[in-house]
C-alpha positions in Angstrom: 256.4 144.6 108.5 256.9 146.3 111.8 256.6 143.4 114.2 256.8 139.6 114.0 253.5 138.8 115.4 253.9 135.1 116.2 255.3 134.6 119.7 255.9 138.4 119.7 257.0 138.6 123.3 259.3 135.6 122.9 261.0 137.4 120.0 262.0 140.2 122.3 264.2 137.7 124.1 266.4 137.5 121.1 267.5 141.1 121.4 271.2 141.4 122.2 271.9 144.2 124.7 275.1 145.8 125.7 276.0 148.7 128.0 275.8 146.8 131.3 275.7 148.7 134.6 275.3 147.7 138.2 271.7 146.8 139.2 270.2 150.2 140.1 266.6 150.2 141.2 265.4 153.7 142.2 265.7 153.9 146.0 263.2 156.8 146.6 259.4 156.4 146.4 257.5 159.2 144.6 256.6 162.2 146.6 252.8 162.0 147.5 250.9 163.5 144.6 253.7 163.1 142.1 253.8 160.9 139.0 255.0 157.3 139.2 258.4 156.7 137.6 259.8 153.4 138.8 262.5 151.2 137.4 262.7 147.4 137.7 265.7 145.4 136.6 268.2 142.7 137.4 271.6 141.6 136.2 270.1 140.1 133.0 267.1 141.3 130.8 263.5 142.0 131.8 260.6 142.4 129.4 257.2 143.7 130.4 254.1 142.6 128.4 251.1 143.4 130.6 249.7 145.6 133.4 246.5 145.3 135.4 245.2 147.7 138.0 243.4 146.3 141.1 240.3 148.0 142.6 242.5 148.7 145.7 244.9 150.7 143.6 247.7 148.2 143.4 249.3 147.2 140.1 250.3 143.9 138.7 253.0 143.7 136.0 253.9 140.6 134.0 256.5 139.6 131.5 259.7 137.5 131.3 263.2 137.7 132.8 266.5 135.8 132.8 267.9 137.5 135.9 268.0 134.9 138.6 267.8 137.4 141.5 265.1 139.6 140.0 262.3 137.7 141.8 261.9 134.6 143.9 261.4 131.1 142.6 263.8 131.2 139.5 263.9 128.1 137.3 266.1 128.6 134.3 266.6 130.7 131.2 263.8 133.2 130.8 261.0 132.7 133.3 257.6 134.3 133.4 257.2 136.8 136.3 254.6 138.9 138.1 255.3 141.9 140.2 252.7 143.4 142.6 253.2 147.1 143.5 251.3 149.5 145.6 249.6 152.6 144.1 252.9 154.5 144.1 254.8 151.7 142.2 256.6 150.3 145.2 257.2 146.5 145.1 255.0 144.4 147.4 256.1 141.0 145.9 257.9 139.6 142.8 257.7 136.0 141.8 258.9 133.8 138.9 256.8 131.1 137.3 257.9 128.5 134.7 260.0 125.5 133.8 263.5 124.5 132.7 263.0 126.2 129.3 261.8 129.6 128.3 258.3 130.6 129.5 256.5 133.9 129.5 253.3 135.7 130.4 251.8 137.9 127.7 248.8 139.5 129.5 247.1 139.4 132.8 243.9 140.6 134.4 242.0 140.7 137.7 239.4 138.0 138.2 236.0 138.8 139.9 237.4 137.3 143.2 240.3 139.7 143.1 243.0 137.1 142.1 245.1 137.2 139.0 244.6 135.3 135.6 247.7 135.4 133.4 248.2 133.9 129.9 251.2 133.2 127.8 253.2 130.1 126.8 255.1 127.3 128.4 257.9 125.1 127.0 258.6 122.2 129.3 256.9 119.7 131.6 258.6 120.5 134.9 258.7 123.2 137.5 255.3 124.9 137.6 254.2 123.2 134.4 252.3 119.9 134.2 250.5 118.3 131.3 252.7 119.7 128.6 251.6 118.6 125.2 255.0 118.8 123.4 256.1 120.7 120.4 257.8 124.1 120.6 255.3 125.6 123.2 251.8 125.3 124.7 249.3 128.0 125.6 249.4 128.6 129.3 246.7 129.9 131.6 247.4 130.3 135.3 245.5 131.6 138.3 247.5 133.3 141.1 246.7 134.5 144.5 246.9 138.3 144.4 247.9 138.6 148.1 251.0 136.4 148.0 251.6 135.3 144.4 251.0 131.6 145.1 249.6 129.5 142.3 245.9 128.5 142.7 245.8 126.5 139.4 247.7 126.2 136.2 246.7 124.8 132.8 248.6 124.2 129.6 246.7 123.7 126.3 247.9 122.8 122.8 249.1 120.1 120.4 252.3 118.7 119.0 253.5 121.9 117.2 253.4 125.4 118.7 250.7 127.3 120.6 250.7 130.5 122.6 248.2 132.9 124.2 248.6 136.6 123.6 245.6 138.2 125.3 242.7 137.5 127.8 239.4 138.9 128.8 237.8 138.1 132.2 234.0 138.1 132.5 231.9 139.0 135.5 230.7 135.4 135.9 234.3 134.2 136.4 234.7 132.7 132.9 238.0 133.3 131.0 238.3 133.9 127.3 241.9 133.7 126.0 243.2 134.1 122.4 246.4 133.6 120.6 247.9 131.3 117.9 247.5 127.6 117.2 249.6 125.7 114.7 249.0 122.0 115.5 246.9 119.4 113.7 246.4 117.5 116.9 245.7 118.4 120.5 243.3 120.8 122.2 241.8 122.7 119.3 240.1 121.1 116.2 240.0 122.5 112.7 243.5 123.8 112.0 243.4 125.7 108.7 247.1 125.7 107.9 249.7 128.4 107.4 252.0 129.6 110.2 249.1 129.5 112.7 245.3 130.0 113.2 243.7 132.4 115.6 242.8 130.4 118.6 240.0 131.3 121.1 239.4 129.3 124.3 236.7 129.8 126.9 237.3 128.3 130.3 235.3 128.3 133.5 236.6 129.9 136.7 238.5 126.7 137.6 240.3 126.5 134.3 238.2 123.8 132.7 237.6 124.2 128.9 234.1 125.1 128.0 234.9 125.4 124.3 237.9 126.2 122.1 238.0 126.9 118.4 240.4 127.9 115.6 239.6 130.7 113.1 241.5 131.6 109.9 242.6 130.6 106.4 245.4 128.8 104.7 248.1 131.5 104.9 248.3 132.2 108.6 246.7 134.3 111.3 247.6 135.4 114.8 245.5 137.3 117.5 246.9 140.3 119.4 243.9 141.3 121.5 240.4 140.5 122.7 237.6 142.4 124.3 234.1 141.3 125.5 231.1 143.7 125.6 227.3 143.3 125.5 227.8 139.5 125.6 229.8 139.5 122.4 233.4 138.6 121.9 235.7 140.7 119.6 239.1 139.5 118.5 241.7 141.3 116.4 245.1 140.6 114.9 246.5 139.9 111.5 245.6 137.7 108.5 247.4 136.7 105.3 244.6 134.6 104.0 241.5 135.1 101.8 239.8 131.8 102.4 238.4 129.7 105.2 236.9 132.2 107.7 238.6 135.1 106.0 237.1 137.1 103.1 237.6 140.6 101.6 241.4 140.7 102.2 243.3 143.4 100.3 247.0 142.6 100.1 250.0 140.9 101.7 248.5 141.0 105.2 245.5 142.8 106.7 244.1 143.8 110.0 241.5 141.1 110.8 238.7 141.5 113.3 235.8 139.2 114.0 232.9 138.8 116.5 231.7 135.6 118.3 228.8 134.8 120.5 229.3 133.3 123.9 229.3 129.8 122.3 232.1 130.6 120.0 230.0 130.9 116.8 231.3 133.4 114.2 228.9 136.3 113.9 230.9 138.5 111.4 234.4 139.1 110.2 236.2 142.0 108.5 239.6 142.3 106.8 240.9 145.9 106.7 243.9 147.3 104.8 245.5 148.0 101.4 247.8 146.2 99.1 250.8 146.3 101.5 251.0 145.1 105.2 248.7 146.0 108.1 248.3 144.6 111.6 246.3 145.4 114.7 247.8 145.4 118.2 244.8 146.4 120.2 241.0 146.7 120.3 238.7 148.8 122.5 235.0 149.3 123.0 234.1 153.0 122.7 231.5 154.8 124.7 229.1 154.6 121.8 229.4 150.8 121.7 231.5 150.7 118.5 235.1 149.4 118.2 238.5 151.1 117.8 241.3 149.1 116.3 245.0 150.2 116.9 248.0 149.1 114.9 249.9 150.1 111.8 249.5 150.4 108.0 252.0 150.4 105.2 249.5 151.1 102.4 248.1 154.2 100.8 245.1 152.5 99.1 242.1 150.4 100.0 241.0 151.2 103.5 244.2 153.1 104.2 244.0 156.4 102.3 247.5 157.9 103.0 251.0 156.9 104.1 253.8 159.1 105.4 256.5 156.6 104.9 257.3 153.0 106.0 254.8 151.9 108.7 252.3 154.5 109.9 250.3 154.2 113.2 246.7 153.4 112.2 243.5 154.0 114.1 240.3 152.5 112.7 236.8 152.9 114.0 234.3 150.2 113.0 230.7 149.3 113.7 230.5 146.7 116.4 227.4 145.1 114.8 228.9 144.2 111.5 232.5 145.5 111.2 231.6 148.3 108.7 234.3 151.0 108.6 233.2 154.3 110.2 236.5 156.2 109.9 240.2 155.6 109.8 243.2 157.8 110.1 247.0 157.2 109.9 249.6 159.1 112.0 253.3 159.2 111.9 256.4 160.3 110.0 258.8 158.8 107.5 260.0 155.9 109.7 258.3 153.1 111.7 255.3 154.2 113.9 252.5 152.2 115.5 249.8 152.4 118.1 249.2 149.6 120.7 246.4 151.0 122.9 243.9 153.8 123.4 242.3 155.4 126.4 239.2 157.6 126.6 239.6 160.8 128.7 236.1 162.1 127.8 233.3 161.7 125.3 235.4 163.8 122.9 239.0 163.2 123.8 241.2 160.1 123.7 244.9 159.2 124.0 246.8 156.8 121.7 249.9 155.2 123.0 252.5 153.4 120.9 256.0 153.6 119.4 257.8 155.8 116.9 261.1 156.1 115.2 260.1 159.3 113.3 261.0 162.9 114.0 258.9 164.7 111.3 255.3 165.3 110.3 253.1 164.4 113.3 256.2 163.9 115.5 259.0 165.9 117.0 261.5 165.6 119.8 262.8 162.0 119.1 265.4 161.2 121.7 267.2 158.6 119.6 266.2 155.4 117.7 262.6 154.4 118.8 260.6 156.3 121.4 257.4 155.8 123.4 254.7 157.9 121.7 251.7 159.5 123.4 249.2 161.3 121.1 246.1 163.1 122.4 243.3 163.4 119.8 239.7 164.3 119.0 237.5 161.2 119.1 235.0 162.6 116.7 237.3 163.2 113.7 240.7 161.9 114.8 242.4 165.3 114.7 245.5 165.8 116.8 245.4 167.8 120.0 249.0 167.1 121.2 251.8 164.7 120.6 254.8 163.8 122.8 257.7 161.3 122.7 259.5 159.7 125.7 262.8 157.9 125.5 266.6 157.8 125.5 269.4 157.3 123.1 268.4 153.6 122.3 265.2 151.8 121.6 262.4 152.3 124.1 259.3 150.1 123.6 255.8 150.6 125.1 254.8 147.0 125.9 251.9 147.5 128.3 249.5 150.3 129.5 246.5 150.8 131.7 244.2 153.6 132.7 244.3 154.8 136.4 241.6 157.4 137.0 242.5 160.4 134.7 246.1 159.2 134.2 247.7 156.6 132.0 250.3 154.1 133.4 252.9 152.9 130.8 254.9 149.7 131.0 258.1 150.4 129.1 261.1 148.3 128.1 264.4 150.0 127.4 268.1 149.7 127.6 268.8 153.5 127.2 271.2 155.1 129.5 270.1 158.7 129.0 267.0 160.8 128.6 263.7 159.9 130.3 264.8 156.4 131.3 268.5 156.5 132.5 270.6 154.0 134.4 269.3 150.8 133.0 271.0 147.5 133.5 270.8 145.6 130.2 267.1 145.7 129.3 265.0 147.0 132.1 261.3 147.9 132.8 260.0 151.3 133.7 256.6 152.0 135.2 255.8 155.5 134.0 252.7 157.6 134.8 251.6 160.4 132.5 248.8 162.9 133.0 
């Protein structure tokens, strides 16, 4: 399996990084009209997990850091952080949020009032956290003033075991729909199915009060990676290892799982996609025709996955948004690990996949060393490749967040490379990188 999906951002914190340098943030802003290429780092490690673009052109980045001087308001260990930049990537403010133990933000978005909603997990009942339910972690939802980074409200939800939010969708009426993993038999959510965790979906009002929250899954464990809302329907995707409970039609060890809910949290349909090996989805998007595109990886060459180039292949799957029926699927990659995490639509006929690759053959060339950030332009009608490009250095470079800005794509990259496209890192740093 390519990635450990439960508490995936927290798992990055276990990476041991060498090759320390002095803290070197780029001193010069981009020339007007040039592409953004900005580095953010401290004396420790920084991990980015989300980017949002504000209507005024500013960007908000979230993640976790253990560098006490990286932002203001440091607590201990790894703290969650948010950075606000201007349209050129220059920092406006940076703030920490958290407690005496490790906390992180997984995703964030811009609320209708212009402020920020971030989700992730919290691990203690001090600092910025109150109402902690115990266990290894609680799901955390927080609203932050976009002008100055001050907390407007903060909520922790969960039970006696471990919970975390991995993604969030913000609706025009101010309501918040968050998803992630739930593994407690007590606490906020009823109906735990068992296994490592269930997929957890929570709807809150604009003040953070729970409207409903529900678990979905089977006996072998599920976790959600992404959520999107369109035409008053909620769509959630991730991974399942089950073939009971809410899950039916599974194929093998683990499948991509996608399901739809109405606004009251009632299950409308579900679909397991994959073959006899491992599959997982990292992202879900609504296409212009109203159908869904799922992004992730496949390790199979049977069932719904009709080919495999070696190890994990990046996988794009288009399905009908009314019932989950497969429209087309295509795998991309080489003989090593490759996956997609997001997609952007440039026109009615052209899209861009973004993800990660260790390969240097078949669909890929120009690998800089170990794993690189991968950008692939393709035909939306049949999935054929238009162009493919790798960005990176001599070590592992991860694409952890991305957002569309006009006709350009903004990438949030984590790396400790010292050469190539992302030089001069101090331990594990963040790069904000714009591509045309």
